[in-house]
DRENTORKOL-3810 file (N, C-alpha, C; in nm, 4 decimals):
REM DRENTORKOL-3810
@n.u->0.2566; n.v->-2.2338; n.w->1.3855; ca.u->0.1625; ca.v->-2.1957; ca.w->1.2461; c.u->0.0648; c.v->-2.1339; c.w->1.3865
@n.u->0.0344; n.v->-1.9888; n.w->1.2752; ca.u->-0.0664; ca.v->-1.9208; ca.w->1.3515; c.u->-0.2115; c.v->-1.9451; c.w->1.2798
@n.u->-0.3134; n.v->-1.9365; n.w->1.3527; ca.u->-0.4472; ca.v->-1.9604; ca.w->1.3033; c.u->-0.5074; c.v->-1.8235; c.w->1.3171
@n.u->-0.5980; n.v->-1.7635; n.w->1.1755; ca.u->-0.6830; ca.v->-1.6774; ca.w->1.1868; c.u->-0.8068; c.v->-1.7048; c.w->1.1144
@n.u->-0.8874; n.v->-1.6113; n.w->1.1161; ca.u->-0.9804; ca.v->-1.6101; ca.w->1.0741; c.u->-1.0073; c.v->-1.4861; c.w->0.9344
@n.u->-1.0827; n.v->-1.6237; n.w->0.8435; ca.u->-1.0563; ca.v->-1.5281; ca.w->0.7260; c.u->-1.1021; c.v->-1.3913; c.w->0.7201
@n.u->-1.0222; n.v->-1.2832; n.w->0.6579; ca.u->-1.0799; ca.v->-1.1441; ca.w->0.6468; c.u->-1.2470; c.v->-1.1462; c.w->0.5361
@n.u->-1.2506; n.v->-1.2345; n.w->0.4207; ca.u->-1.3402; ca.v->-1.2678; ca.w->0.4014; c.u->-1.4350; c.v->-1.3453; c.w->0.4343
@n.u->-1.4528; n.v->-1.4459; n.w->0.4626; ca.u->-1.5695; ca.v->-1.5451; ca.w->0.4933; c.u->-1.5720; c.v->-1.4985; c.w->0.6565
@n.u->-1.4633; n.v->-1.5097; n.w->0.7717; ca.u->-1.4282; ca.v->-1.5723; ca.w->0.8767; c.u->-1.4212; c.v->-1.6938; c.w->0.8885
@n.u->-1.3609; n.v->-1.7423; n.w->0.8207; ca.u->-1.3293; ca.v->-1.9255; ca.w->0.8086; c.u->-1.2193; c.v->-1.8928; c.w->0.9321
@n.u->-1.1813; n.v->-2.0516; n.w->0.9536; ca.u->-1.0335; ca.v->-2.0506; ca.w->1.0300; c.u->-0.9714; c.v->-2.0793; c.w->0.9370
@n.u->-0.8256; n.v->-2.0743; n.w->0.9286; ca.u->-0.7560; ca.v->-2.0819; ca.w->0.8308; c.u->-0.5965; c.v->-2.0627; c.w->0.8955
@n.u->-0.5063; n.v->-2.2177; n.w->0.8065; ca.u->-0.3897; ca.v->-2.1336; ca.w->0.9016; c.u->-0.3025; c.v->-1.9996; c.w->0.8151
@n.u->-0.2105; n.v->-1.8892; n.w->0.8863; ca.u->-0.1685; ca.v->-1.8428; ca.w->0.8134; c.u->-0.0295; c.v->-1.8981; c.w->0.7478
@n.u->-0.0926; n.v->-1.8156; n.w->0.6050; ca.u->0.0385; ca.v->-1.8787; ca.w->0.4969; c.u->0.0925; c.v->-1.7838; c.w->0.4464
@n.u->0.2327; n.v->-1.7621; n.w->0.4225; ca.u->0.2990; ca.v->-1.6481; ca.w->0.3530; c.u->0.2634; c.v->-1.6231; c.w->0.1785
@n.u->0.1902; n.v->-1.7317; n.w->0.1329; ca.u->0.1184; ca.v->-1.6957; ca.w->0.0215; c.u->0.0128; c.v->-1.6278; c.w->0.0392
@n.u->-0.0711; n.v->-1.6549; n.w->0.0907; ca.u->-0.2378; ca.v->-1.6499; ca.w->0.1310; c.u->-0.2521; c.v->-1.5727; c.w->0.2629
@n.u->-0.3653; n.v->-1.5262; n.w->0.2319; ca.u->-0.3386; ca.v->-1.3887; ca.w->0.3286; c.u->-0.5421; c.v->-1.4444; c.w->0.3586
@n.u->-0.5833; n.v->-1.5306; n.w->0.2974; ca.u->-0.7119; ca.v->-1.5760; ca.w->0.3204; c.u->-0.7004; c.v->-1.6982; c.w->0.2785
@n.u->-0.8171; n.v->-1.8042; n.w->0.3386; ca.u->-0.8757; ca.v->-1.9036; ca.w->0.3748; c.u->-0.8682; c.v->-1.9609; c.w->0.2166
@n.u->-0.8626; n.v->-2.1370; n.w->0.2209; ca.u->-0.8683; ca.v->-2.1946; ca.w->0.0918; c.u->-0.9683; c.v->-2.1662; c.w->-0.0418
@n.u->-1.0916; n.v->-2.1809; n.w->0.0458; ca.u->-1.1511; ca.v->-2.1814; ca.w->-0.0276; c.u->-1.1810; c.v->-2.0209; c.w->-0.0624
@n.u->-1.1671; n.v->-1.9098; n.w->-0.0043; ca.u->-1.1358; ca.v->-1.7700; ca.w->-0.0801; c.u->-1.0115; c.v->-1.7457; c.w->-0.1882
@n.u->-0.8955; n.v->-1.8529; n.w->-0.1564; ca.u->-0.8141; ca.v->-1.8510; ca.w->-0.2377; c.u->-0.8684; c.v->-1.8907; c.w->-0.3443
@n.u->-0.9237; n.v->-1.9863; n.w->-0.3668; ca.u->-0.9785; ca.v->-2.0793; ca.w->-0.4518; c.u->-1.0859; c.v->-1.9268; c.w->-0.5964
@n.u->-1.1548; n.v->-1.8745; n.w->-0.4986; ca.u->-1.2433; ca.v->-1.7780; ca.w->-0.5886; c.u->-1.1813; c.v->-1.6735; c.w->-0.6104
@n.u->-1.0419; n.v->-1.6039; n.w->-0.5387; ca.u->-0.9509; ca.v->-1.5158; ca.w->-0.5903; c.u->-0.8874; c.v->-1.5430; c.w->-0.7052
@n.u->-0.8377; n.v->-1.6675; n.w->-0.7063; ca.u->-0.7780; ca.v->-1.7094; ca.w->-0.8267; c.u->-0.8393; c.v->-1.6788; c.w->-0.9280
@n.u->-0.9866; n.v->-1.7788; n.w->-0.9625; ca.u->-1.1151; ca.v->-1.7869; ca.w->-1.0186; c.u->-1.1237; c.v->-1.6481; c.w->-1.0607
@n.u->-1.1048; n.v->-1.5542; n.w->-1.0084; ca.u->-1.1395; ca.v->-1.4105; ca.w->-1.0652; c.u->-1.0166; c.v->-1.3704; c.w->-1.1154
@n.u->-0.8948; n.v->-1.4042; n.w->-1.0836; ca.u->-0.7924; ca.v->-1.3268; ca.w->-1.1196; c.u->-0.7634; c.v->-1.3557; c.w->-1.2858
@n.u->-0.8009; n.v->-1.4819; n.w->-1.2984; ca.u->-0.8200; ca.v->-1.5761; ca.w->-1.4143; c.u->-0.8543; c.v->-1.5053; c.w->-1.5377
@n.u->-1.0338; n.v->-1.4167; n.w->-1.4747; ca.u->-1.0946; ca.v->-1.3792; ca.w->-1.5190; c.u->-1.0263; c.v->-1.2335; c.w->-1.5774
@n.u->-0.9655; n.v->-1.1790; n.w->-1.4825; ca.u->-0.9279; ca.v->-1.0742; ca.w->-1.4944; c.u->-0.8322; c.v->-1.0246; c.w->-1.6134
@n.u->-0.7245; n.v->-1.1262; n.w->-1.5782; ca.u->-0.6341; ca.v->-1.1567; ca.w->-1.6336; c.u->-0.6865; c.v->-1.1691; c.w->-1.8172
@n.u->-0.7538; n.v->-1.2460; n.w->-1.8344; ca.u->-0.8365; ca.v->-1.3188; ca.w->-1.9749; c.u->-0.8806; c.v->-1.1522; c.w->-2.0217
@n.u->-0.9632; n.v->-1.1107; n.w->-1.9115; ca.u->-1.0221; ca.v->-0.9600; ca.w->-2.0219; c.u->-0.9056; c.v->-0.8321; c.w->-2.0233
@n.u->-0.8354; n.v->-0.8360; n.w->-1.9300; ca.u->-0.6666; ca.v->-0.7385; ca.w->-1.9589; c.u->-0.5940; c.v->-0.7865; c.w->-2.0907
@n.u->-0.6093; n.v->-0.8757; n.w->-2.0764; ca.u->-0.4891; ca.v->-0.9415; ca.w->-2.2477; c.u->-0.5219; c.v->-0.9262; c.w->-2.3333
@n.u->-0.6918; n.v->-0.8916; n.w->-2.3861; ca.u->-0.7008; ca.v->-0.8396; ca.w->-2.4941; c.u->-0.6414; c.v->-0.6916; c.w->-2.5137
@n.u->-0.5901; n.v->-0.7193; n.w->-2.6519; ca.u->-0.5853; ca.v->-0.5445; ca.w->-2.6636; c.u->-0.6213; c.v->-0.4137; c.w->-2.6665
@n.u->-0.7554; n.v->-0.4800; n.w->-2.6923; ca.u->-0.8550; ca.v->-0.3671; ca.w->-2.6761; c.u->-0.8769; c.v->-0.3131; c.w->-2.4871
@n.u->-0.8101; n.v->-0.4017; n.w->-2.4370; ca.u->-0.8583; ca.v->-0.3947; ca.w->-2.2642; c.u->-0.7475; c.v->-0.3459; c.w->-2.1778
@n.u->-0.6704; n.v->-0.3473; n.w->-2.2602; ca.u->-0.5190; ca.v->-0.3609; ca.w->-2.2066; c.u->-0.4800; c.v->-0.1769; c.w->-2.1357
@n.u->-0.5476; n.v->-0.0659; n.w->-2.1958; ca.u->-0.5593; ca.v->0.0371; ca.w->-2.1178; c.u->-0.6811; c.v->0.0513; c.w->-2.0537
@n.u->-0.7807; n.v->-0.0667; n.w->-2.0081; ca.u->-0.8135; ca.v->-0.0014; ca.w->-1.9082; c.u->-0.8129; c.v->0.0693; c.w->-1.7418
@n.u->-0.8739; n.v->0.0845; n.w->-1.6961; ca.u->-0.8555; ca.v->0.1828; ca.w->-1.5625; c.u->-0.9006; c.v->0.0796; c.w->-1.4692
@n.u->-0.9063; n.v->0.0896; n.w->-1.3915; ca.u->-0.9616; ca.v->-0.0382; ca.w->-1.2179; c.u->-1.1259; c.v->-0.0102; c.w->-1.2338
@n.u->-1.1781; n.v->0.1052; n.w->-1.2589; ca.u->-1.3033; ca.v->0.1004; ca.w->-1.2198; c.u->-1.3771; c.v->-0.0099; c.w->-1.3210
@n.u->-1.3398; n.v->-0.0069; n.w->-1.4907; ca.u->-1.4172; ca.v->-0.0595; ca.w->-1.5842; c.u->-1.3523; c.v->-0.1719; c.w->-1.5643
@n.u->-1.2411; n.v->-0.2325; n.w->-1.5457; ca.u->-1.1787; ca.v->-0.3733; ca.w->-1.5111; c.u->-1.3223; c.v->-0.4876; c.w->-1.3884
@n.u->-1.3126; n.v->-0.3456; n.w->-1.2812; ca.u->-1.3701; ca.v->-0.4248; ca.w->-1.2186; c.u->-1.5615; c.v->-0.4643; c.w->-1.2622
@n.u->-1.5642; n.v->-0.3232; n.w->-1.3160; ca.u->-1.7405; ca.v->-0.3502; ca.w->-1.3651; c.u->-1.7239; c.v->-0.4181; c.w->-1.5097
@n.u->-1.6659; n.v->-0.5037; n.w->-1.5812; ca.u->-1.6542; ca.v->-0.5611; ca.w->-1.6375; c.u->-1.6507; c.v->-0.7105; c.w->-1.5764
@n.u->-1.5796; n.v->-0.7609; n.w->-1.5029; ca.u->-1.5325; ca.v->-0.8478; ca.w->-1.4802; c.u->-1.6219; c.v->-0.9393; c.w->-1.3213
@n.u->-1.6536; n.v->-0.7998; n.w->-1.2385; ca.u->-1.6886; ca.v->-0.8587; ca.w->-1.1341; c.u->-1.6172; c.v->-0.8426; c.w->-1.0088
@n.u->-1.4965; n.v->-0.8590; n.w->-1.0612; ca.u->-1.3954; ca.v->-0.8281; ca.w->-0.9518; c.u->-1.3817; c.v->-0.7089; c.w->-0.8245
@n.u->-1.3850; n.v->-0.7468; n.w->-0.7400; ca.u->-1.4213; ca.v->-0.5933; ca.w->-0.6656; c.u->-1.2669; c.v->-0.4974; c.w->-0.6541
@n.u->-1.2546; n.v->-0.3702; n.w->-0.6387; ca.u->-1.1856; ca.v->-0.3029; ca.w->-0.6699; c.u->-1.0942; c.v->-0.2689; c.w->-0.5566
@n.u->-1.1020; n.v->-0.3597; n.w->-0.4152; ca.u->-0.9972; ca.v->-0.3947; ca.w->-0.3479; c.u->-0.9416; c.v->-0.5298; c.w->-0.3933
@n.u->-0.9758; n.v->-0.5891; n.w->-0.4603; ca.u->-0.8595; ca.v->-0.6754; ca.w->-0.4903; c.u->-0.7816; c.v->-0.6905; c.w->-0.6370
@n.u->-0.8585; n.v->-0.6011; n.w->-0.7012; ca.u->-0.7512; ca.v->-0.5404; ca.w->-0.8116; c.u->-0.6465; c.v->-0.4476; c.w->-0.7557
@n.u->-0.7118; n.v->-0.3756; n.w->-0.6732; ca.u->-0.5749; ca.v->-0.3113; ca.w->-0.6230; c.u->-0.4566; c.v->-0.4093; c.w->-0.5648
@n.u->-0.5008; n.v->-0.4786; n.w->-0.4493; ca.u->-0.4004; ca.v->-0.5945; ca.w->-0.3689; c.u->-0.3320; c.v->-0.6606; c.w->-0.5199
@n.u->-0.3733; n.v->-0.7072; n.w->-0.6018; ca.u->-0.3549; ca.v->-0.7427; ca.w->-0.7189; c.u->-0.1682; c.v->-0.7051; c.w->-0.7977
@n.u->-0.2691; n.v->-0.5489; n.w->-0.7768; ca.u->-0.1444; ca.v->-0.4810; ca.w->-0.8774; c.u->-0.0077; c.v->-0.4028; c.w->-0.7341
@n.u->-0.0523; n.v->-0.4052; n.w->-0.6612; ca.u->0.0638; ca.v->-0.3747; ca.w->-0.5356; c.u->0.1219; c.v->-0.4737; c.w->-0.5020
@n.u->0.0879; n.v->-0.6673; n.w->-0.4797; ca.u->0.1690; ca.v->-0.7446; ca.w->-0.5209; c.u->0.2519; c.v->-0.8119; c.w->-0.6513
@n.u->0.2202; n.v->-0.6993; n.w->-0.7446; ca.u->0.2803; ca.v->-0.7343; ca.w->-0.9066; c.u->0.1883; c.v->-0.8407; c.w->-1.0096
@n.u->0.1013; n.v->-0.9039; n.w->-0.9501; ca.u->0.0381; ca.v->-1.0133; ca.w->-1.0205; c.u->-0.0057; c.v->-0.8904; c.w->-1.1505
@n.u->-0.0454; n.v->-0.8012; n.w->-1.1407; ca.u->-0.0975; ca.v->-0.7630; ca.w->-1.2364; c.u->0.0272; c.v->-0.6315; c.w->-1.2646
@n.u->0.0823; n.v->-0.6592; n.w->-1.3717; ca.u->0.2103; ca.v->-0.4849; ca.w->-1.4191; c.u->0.1600; c.v->-0.4378; c.w->-1.4588
@n.u->0.2089; n.v->-0.2934; n.w->-1.4036; ca.u->0.1877; ca.v->-0.2093; ca.w->-1.4512; c.u->0.2720; c.v->-0.1328; c.w->-1.5690
@n.u->0.3107; n.v->-0.2014; n.w->-1.6153; ca.u->0.4067; ca.v->-0.1826; ca.w->-1.7287; c.u->0.3622; c.v->-0.2691; c.w->-1.8653
@n.u->0.2465; n.v->-0.3376; n.w->-1.8076; ca.u->0.1542; ca.v->-0.4046; ca.w->-1.9485; c.u->0.0646; c.v->-0.3689; c.w->-1.9428
@n.u->-0.0203; n.v->-0.2712; n.w->-1.8474; ca.u->-0.0887; ca.v->-0.2046; ca.w->-1.8131; c.u->-0.1135; c.v->-0.1116; c.w->-1.7473
@n.u->-0.0726; n.v->0.0474; n.w->-1.8146; ca.u->-0.0391; ca.v->0.1189; ca.w->-1.7687; c.u->-0.1434; c.v->0.1963; c.w->-1.7446
@n.u->-0.2735; n.v->0.1520; n.w->-1.7028; ca.u->-0.3615; ca.v->0.2677; ca.w->-1.6247; c.u->-0.4374; c.v->0.2429; c.w->-1.5002
@n.u->-0.3470; n.v->0.0566; n.w->-1.4904; ca.u->-0.3268; ca.v->0.0468; ca.w->-1.2997; c.u->-0.2281; c.v->0.0604; c.w->-1.2193
@n.u->-0.3541; n.v->0.0997; n.w->-1.0641; ca.u->-0.2339; ca.v->0.1154; ca.w->-0.9830; c.u->-0.3370; c.v->0.0509; c.w->-0.8713
@n.u->-0.2614; n.v->0.1668; n.w->-0.7110; ca.u->-0.3284; ca.v->0.1370; ca.w->-0.6024; c.u->-0.3236; c.v->0.2747; c.w->-0.5734
@n.u->-0.4115; n.v->0.2646; n.w->-0.4456; ca.u->-0.4062; ca.v->0.4216; ca.w->-0.3696; c.u->-0.2812; c.v->0.4384; c.w->-0.2681
@n.u->-0.2529; n.v->0.5365; n.w->-0.2558; ca.u->-0.1604; ca.v->0.5559; ca.w->-0.1566; c.u->-0.2092; c.v->0.5686; c.w->-0.0568
@n.u->-0.0767; n.v->0.4644; n.w->0.0261; ca.u->-0.1526; ca.v->0.4518; ca.w->0.2100; c.u->-0.1612; c.v->0.5594; c.w->0.2763
@n.u->-0.1324; n.v->0.6479; n.w->0.1990; ca.u->-0.1742; ca.v->0.8183; ca.w->0.3055; c.u->-0.2575; c.v->0.8804; c.w->0.2764
@n.u->-0.3045; n.v->0.8996; n.w->0.1219; ca.u->-0.3671; ca.v->1.0184; ca.w->0.0675; c.u->-0.4947; c.v->0.9366; c.w->0.0019
@n.u->-0.4441; n.v->0.8064; n.w->-0.0983; ca.u->-0.5413; ca.v->0.7533; ca.w->-0.1443; c.u->-0.5200; c.v->0.7737; c.w->-0.3040
@n.u->-0.4531; n.v->0.8546; n.w->-0.3217; ca.u->-0.4558; ca.v->0.8909; ca.w->-0.4895; c.u->-0.3734; c.v->0.7857; c.w->-0.5325
@n.u->-0.4262; n.v->0.7222; n.w->-0.6698; ca.u->-0.3571; ca.v->0.6446; ca.w->-0.7123; c.u->-0.2253; c.v->0.6272; c.w->-0.7653
@n.u->-0.1047; n.v->0.5539; n.w->-0.7256; ca.u->-0.0108; ca.v->0.5429; ca.w->-0.7446; c.u->0.0344; c.v->0.4049; c.w->-0.8478
@n.u->0.1691; n.v->0.3908; n.w->-0.8772; ca.u->0.2109; ca.v->0.2624; ca.w->-0.9904; c.u->0.3259; c.v->0.1901; c.w->-0.8978
@n.u->0.3899; n.v->0.2238; n.w->-0.7798; ca.u->0.4700; ca.v->0.1455; ca.w->-0.7115; c.u->0.5230; c.v->0.2113; c.w->-0.5895
@n.u->0.5857; n.v->0.1865; n.w->-0.4951; ca.u->0.5570; ca.v->0.2667; ca.w->-0.3322; c.u->0.4571; c.v->0.2286; c.w->-0.3134
@n.u->0.4728; n.v->0.2634; n.w->-0.1378; ca.u->0.3716; ca.v->0.3180; ca.w->-0.0325; c.u->0.2715; c.v->0.4307; c.w->-0.0237
@n.u->0.3839; n.v->0.5395; n.w->-0.0833; ca.u->0.3240; ca.v->0.6922; ca.w->-0.0892; c.u->0.3331; c.v->0.7439; c.w->-0.2216
@n.u->0.2342; n.v->0.8196; n.w->-0.2538; ca.u->0.2898; ca.v->0.9123; ca.w->-0.3695; c.u->0.3939; c.v->1.0222; c.w->-0.3518
@n.u->0.4128; n.v->1.0795; n.w->-0.4542; ca.u->0.5293; ca.v->1.1588; ca.w->-0.4158; c.u->0.4955; c.v->1.2939; c.w->-0.3271
@n.u->0.3395; n.v->1.3613; n.w->-0.3646; ca.u->0.3541; ca.v->1.4544; ca.w->-0.2469; c.u->0.3220; c.v->1.4155; c.w->-0.1470
@n.u->0.2888; n.v->1.3122; n.w->-0.1174; ca.u->0.2937; ca.v->1.2075; ca.w->0.0416; c.u->0.4040; c.v->1.2507; c.w->0.1027
@n.u->0.5113; n.v->1.1651; n.w->-0.0055; ca.u->0.6332; ca.v->1.1396; ca.w->0.0639; c.u->0.7465; c.v->1.2842; c.w->0.0579
@n.u->0.7138; n.v->1.3514; n.w->-0.0286; ca.u->0.7699; ca.v->1.4913; ca.w->0.0261; c.u->0.7494; c.v->1.5289; c.w->0.1524
@n.u->0.6066; n.v->1.5676; n.w->0.1649; ca.u->0.5768; ca.v->1.6154; ca.w->0.2695; c.u->0.6071; c.v->1.5403; c.w->0.4244
@n.u->0.6388; n.v->1.4213; n.w->0.3858; ca.u->0.6551; ca.v->1.3623; ca.w->0.5223; c.u->0.8477; c.v->1.3957; c.w->0.5859
@n.u->0.9274; n.v->1.3786; n.w->0.4612; ca.u->1.0755; ca.v->1.3899; ca.w->0.4582; c.u->1.0131; c.v->1.5715; c.w->0.5003
@n.u->0.9628; n.v->1.6668; n.w->0.4564; ca.u->0.9744; ca.v->1.8065; ca.w->0.5120; c.u->0.9408; c.v->1.8008; c.w->0.6643
@n.u->0.8465; n.v->1.7326; n.w->0.6940; ca.u->0.7954; ca.v->1.7024; ca.w->0.8648; c.u->0.9208; c.v->1.6184; c.w->0.9338
@n.u->0.9991; n.v->1.5585; n.w->0.8885; ca.u->1.1059; ca.v->1.4818; ca.w->0.9564; c.u->1.2424; c.v->1.5936; c.w->0.9491
@n.u->1.2273; n.v->1.6677; n.w->0.8157; ca.u->1.3459; ca.v->1.7607; ca.w->0.8557; c.u->1.3385; c.v->1.8891; c.w->0.9643
@n.u->1.1970; n.v->1.9171; n.w->0.9986; ca.u->1.1232; ca.v->2.0031; ca.w->1.0559; c.u->1.1281; c.v->1.9371; c.w->1.2248
@n.u->1.1021; n.v->1.8285; n.w->1.2356; ca.u->1.1409; ca.v->1.7673; ca.w->1.3633; c.u->1.2417; c.v->1.7854; c.w->1.3682
@n.u->1.3685; n.v->1.7254; n.w->1.2737; ca.u->1.5128; ca.v->1.7326; ca.w->1.3385; c.u->1.6018; c.v->1.8771; c.w->1.3650
@n.u->1.5441; n.v->1.9644; n.w->1.3044; ca.u->1.5807; ca.v->2.0814; ca.w->1.3502; c.u->1.5362; c.v->2.1125; c.w->1.4970
@n.u->1.3910; n.v->2.1222; n.w->1.5406; ca.u->1.3610; ca.v->2.1672; ca.w->1.6565; c.u->1.4441; c.v->2.0526; c.w->1.7586
@n.u->1.4762; n.v->1.9277; n.w->1.7705; ca.u->1.5274; ca.v->1.8248; ca.w->1.8199; c.u->1.6907; c.v->1.9003; c.w->1.8291
@n.u->1.7185; n.v->1.9223; n.w->1.7235; ca.u->1.8937; ca.v->2.0203; ca.w->1.7630; c.u->1.7946; c.v->2.1519; c.w->1.8142
@n.u->1.7690; n.v->2.1749; n.w->1.7570; ca.u->1.7235; ca.v->2.3579; ca.w->1.8989; c.u->1.7424; c.v->2.3128; c.w->1.9742
@n.u->1.6437; n.v->2.2405; n.w->2.0459; ca.u->1.6598; ca.v->2.1726; ca.w->2.1918; c.u->1.7544; c.v->2.1336; c.w->2.2515
@n.u->1.8201; n.v->2.0760; n.w->2.1619; ca.u->1.9649; ca.v->1.9777; ca.w->2.2341; c.u->2.0835; c.v->2.0880; c.w->2.2926
@n.u->2.0663; n.v->2.2074; n.w->2.2001; ca.u->2.1718; ca.v->2.2992; ca.w->2.1902; c.u->2.1257; c.v->2.4305; c.w->2.3441
@n.u->1.9601; n.v->2.4712; n.w->2.3355; ca.u->1.9125; ca.v->2.5115; ca.w->2.4210; c.u->1.9190; c.v->2.4304; c.w->2.5837
@n.u->1.9332; n.v->2.3042; n.w->2.5720; ca.u->1.9120; ca.v->2.2269; ca.w->2.7333; c.u->2.0735; c.v->2.2207; c.w->2.7541
@n.u->2.1835; n.v->2.1912; n.w->2.6513; ca.u->2.3404; ca.v->2.2366; ca.w->2.6970; c.u->2.3322; c.v->2.3710; c.w->2.7650
@n.u->2.3546; n.v->2.5001; n.w->2.6876; ca.u->2.3349; ca.v->2.6549; ca.w->2.6805; c.u->2.2821; c.v->2.6393; c.w->2.8563
@n.u->2.2018; n.v->2.6175; n.w->2.8766; ca.u->2.0977; ca.v->2.6244; ca.w->3.0329; c.u->2.1626; c.v->2.5331; c.w->3.0898
@n.u->2.1784; n.v->2.4087; n.w->3.0905; ca.u->2.3284; ca.v->2.3666; ca.w->3.1674; c.u->2.4542; c.v->2.4284; c.w->3.2298
@n.u->2.5102; n.v->2.4655; n.w->3.1320; ca.u->2.6269; ca.v->2.5434; ca.w->3.1092; c.u->2.6111; c.v->2.6554; c.w->3.1989
@n.u->2.5507; n.v->2.7451; n.w->3.1221; ca.u->2.5214; ca.v->2.8582; ca.w->3.2207; c.u->2.4856; c.v->2.8112; c.w->3.3638
@n.u->2.4204; n.v->2.7194; n.w->3.4706; ca.u->2.3852; ca.v->2.6980; ca.w->3.6047; c.u->2.5064; c.v->2.6521; c.w->3.6152
@n.u->2.5778; n.v->2.5736; n.w->3.5161; ca.u->2.7035; ca.v->2.5368; ca.w->3.6377; c.u->2.8382; c.v->2.6575; c.w->3.6156
@n.u->2.8330; n.v->2.7429; n.w->3.5405; ca.u->2.8878; ca.v->2.8650; ca.w->3.5876; c.u->2.8522; c.v->2.9585; c.w->3.7189
@n.u->2.7936; n.v->2.9524; n.w->3.7492; ca.u->2.7354; ca.v->3.0112; ca.w->3.8732; c.u->2.7315; c.v->3.0063; c.w->4.0130
@n.u->2.7199; n.v->2.8313; n.w->4.0114; ca.u->2.8225; ca.v->2.7385; ca.w->4.1317; c.u->2.9616; c.v->2.7991; c.w->4.1830
END
């Protein structure tokens, strides 16, 4: 059992695979979730964006992002909801990175791999040229 301080209020709580806050804050989050879900279930609010949901319900945007990221608020039911990309902050609907960041990282990894191969070939050629001289 791990004891942690609640990131919201600082109280000590036992780490749980389901909760990332203490029991008191969890109950407050659940009450806010119910309020947000009731708001979004109304037909006229289904296309609301995070900012307007936060403003109408009083739920912090950070908490709304958390619920979308964990799948508690489904982007299929509420198409304008999302959460920020872990790298650049662009709003996305699934995964950890937006398409641009994922492509950029793949390109950087390919460049790194090519450089690694080039250095390996260079090292082998230097090794062989020194062996022949002896």
